[in-house]
Steps between C-alpha positions, in 0.01 A plus 500: 500500500580278800149555622357378169722189503392419856132528409551280192674229703223509757233459234695212342529319833126539555410371154749209476328268752175544309677417173657189658171400657320532168775297328494214756130509570287194424167621361342161443562131569364221282544123468540253214507119500301458822262225389400356837526805724288807425635854477284592796672234711845617391419863577393378843831314547706817447235719675483719193310828536442715191496814713852441632820604320749217437851506354747250357635420846168327581521260206749253648285469812187450288673231296607308812150520648340365181767229471442391861125497451527265202744267677281490810221374275703222336644679194860405578628563144349845463706766324436874522657802335381853443530744213456875465286643222400860441161618386390864475804598707412261783713216640319165488654193663393161368576192708540209260424172675582148391292306750614149408308205637355483847664225706264254665545278803499138381596329825499581873708308753551532875802398705608528864150464647433231759208652695277637224402293197594599144139555393439739789807706415411516131147616593648770725724622217177548300672438167378238256677311227489663155448843656726793411815530710391804697788592732283710731258210549789266571637738765152537648473120510830480691351732765183289522700183565719677756192636674344154516814357662511783757137431587576136591802588714789499249601862552843459339389330179648641180340461159686548169411445136725418206406536135664275239450517125401148387401567140382761256302759696467239778630507856502280806421652840676347800381590850773451760405483869729531800252421777723544802392390851150521638474778758305459825372751756667466838318794665239772444533832682266800530655842555314801646171324571391770746186413698366264235446137597776295330261215428287741296803556274629143494169363377539716189847364423492218246835339590608313813822409676654186351321539164669576166557874458253589224555853370147507357349414838709773665359756255149370571568524875616860462177585315283320756659673800466839331138418413404480868512880510709486818822616335593788270802313361609136487816359347728203564859385468658155473807471723761258365407530135811703416717221643288245308418307816260207470326615819385863531315734736204707377448836667184708451541873567174670600388861539183510717215716374218666691237241582209740537363784293232766512384754246203721420402709201240747384372474143240639263279275290281617216244650495494653853636246749766570763648184649729427794679162490739341747680174574691343788686172472744272678679213323663317791215412734606247768852540355399240237458722193120496542337803338218714635364803320217751555391752241208733464342769290258781578353696209254786478304638207315831534227387261474135604603436861778297657648152506755317707682177439707300752703185442721274713731222378702235681748277315702205623738409214593162657183330612556135607782454247720704269351690207138465620360832615197572718316829465198664667345816358216705650335786314230756583360742241239769569374727222260751656375728224195727517288272283685168531646291782718191458662302780720197440678274750747244374714227659733273304733215596748362248773241467744554217837434346699809408782522246718792403369782278143484633440143383257312725224244530256509789184337635265746666183505708312822569176633640351831395205700626369794296211740559353756258255781565402785269266787420451558126279783371363546850397137533667280759610165359471186716800405712685203353734290712698216342733232636754335272710205616763394246794273432735575214840431345738777391788443256734783402807453280730779390761449229580867438839665542371744762193461720440874547572627147548208258650551155489143377334171597154389603289440810165344580257473790229233539225483761244220538231555765211303651246694708195390695372146461640286781670815636157666541435873456280725287693453176549170315729510197814383324746770403800495267743776408809506276732792432789470253757769413785497250767769468759540225771761461623596154775762479395630845138541389272287719202316351253348747172311485281397792185287469251409774220243499253449782184294541254438783256207477225501765336182628233380748265785599737769368466650152640798312241733653578437866877460524615779730684792345819446703560165324458630143776605264558874455621686190603857427774726632876546519595129488283369215264721294661840536242690293227436759427581863612262772276187508247659261451216249275195519150432631347724768332376817225677698766720664642613165815295558662367183633147468464175309554126493703477180808708440727541200758779476820560303749785519759580233777747580816636335746691721779711355865481617544692825682833521601610849248250639215642288327312218184526292246223443220453251235241573177335391251327734216269409266319738149395593320401818153348512305195611489317167701186427566483125768335292459761224459849641388782267752780473228748598508354852855622549610841625816651356723796577842632405732756649844627586688506828807640671719269710755587769715214630538476879642221725146387588384492138399746229271790582243517220302801377257365237244668278257274311204563273207252478392426144133477596502874574389454861751766606544818297855573619614155604632394840822580686651263758804525724619159620808308617622178338469352155165383367656167403 
């Protein structure tokens, strides 16, 4: 008998929590009276998930979150209550909302400011008259004003706002400033410089002794010093700020990095190419942060032959005066295949201004010598040697959130080139190129579009038939038309090289949210390359392909494995490419 009672009690204890849970469980949440805020927004406020189990204990928290949301958006008279209804044995909670009127800002006043004008402060607050009294925007505006003061040396400035009801659904916003004293820099110290020349670091620092202590300039200085590549970590402290002194010391703490590097790698390239690549570099030549770099590649194909490519670069980031860089690049390329030989020598000198995030503008002069020799169908083609002397302007602007793997923003690159003419050489032409990319992220899905335009206009004794192949645009491969072989589209020359004078190409790509650094992309490519200049181009002139790809995110960019099928049927099974970096 005792045994039976014990078993019964045990079963009751096991069942009771489930009975209580079922009694207190919230099966559904709904809203009534929300005229100006959608149900979707309110579900987002309480982070409601239909798959989760909620109970009555959550309701008070939900009510407070909804109430705070309304008040933050100017509904100061909002009233909220909730009721329980039952339907088909399920508990349904209905939040009944009396929104009231939204309060609007009818007047904005500023007091306590002597250094910054009223209009400037009101602009920094970023709130206009007759706009809804959004508390979050007001708080954000306070931070903007405080940041502005700290950037002009008023590190101790305090910014407050007061809201006063001045009529029906109307408020007045008062901005109160306590500016405090202006703070000056009495000294700048560098800690743990190592063997680096101090002047190399000091020229990157945007503040000086005796100047106002601008917090914004200190952040910029930190970024500039780190950007030299000489240090693995850079941070700073302001001594005297805790005591609210009007004269402070700025100390930069540095962790020196290795100033030279070397690496080599062996890779396989489709269809049958083994390649050995290597690089050596040093970024503190003459102890002045001058860069020098050598890299090379040797590749061998069993069916085709071999090629090697060598390049050397020298960069002085401070040529004559700050922010103007001087660069020299030398390049030698030798493609020695069984039926085709190409040799190219290249020297370029450039002056440019570099910003952060790969933004730059440069003026360049280069000379290039190319030679082609070939045997096609047993017939030896004549040796062609060309000389191209050019001057061009490069402009690159990047407004994306991440240079290596952007998820939002846009970037563009423009190149305008003049070759031959007064510079002499075999080729005489004008050349223009524009690339524009836009990236947008929506719920962690990335949408991207890249469009390229290029045109070459020959002049003097040069025409479309005798511009050398090395100066033409190329199309086809892993970074543009993925359904086609590398550089396989366009007009052919006597050596069966493909190229053209007029380029148009667009790439559309959708990338899924990543899971453990993996993601999937679908894409569509469209482009054409020929020698015709037309305002209206028939669609038949364009090549198109579509495909799917696998992405793996790494610190140096995504590794892409793409398969694409050309719609003209030129490839029965499509093309597969393995590449590093985004196409946009």
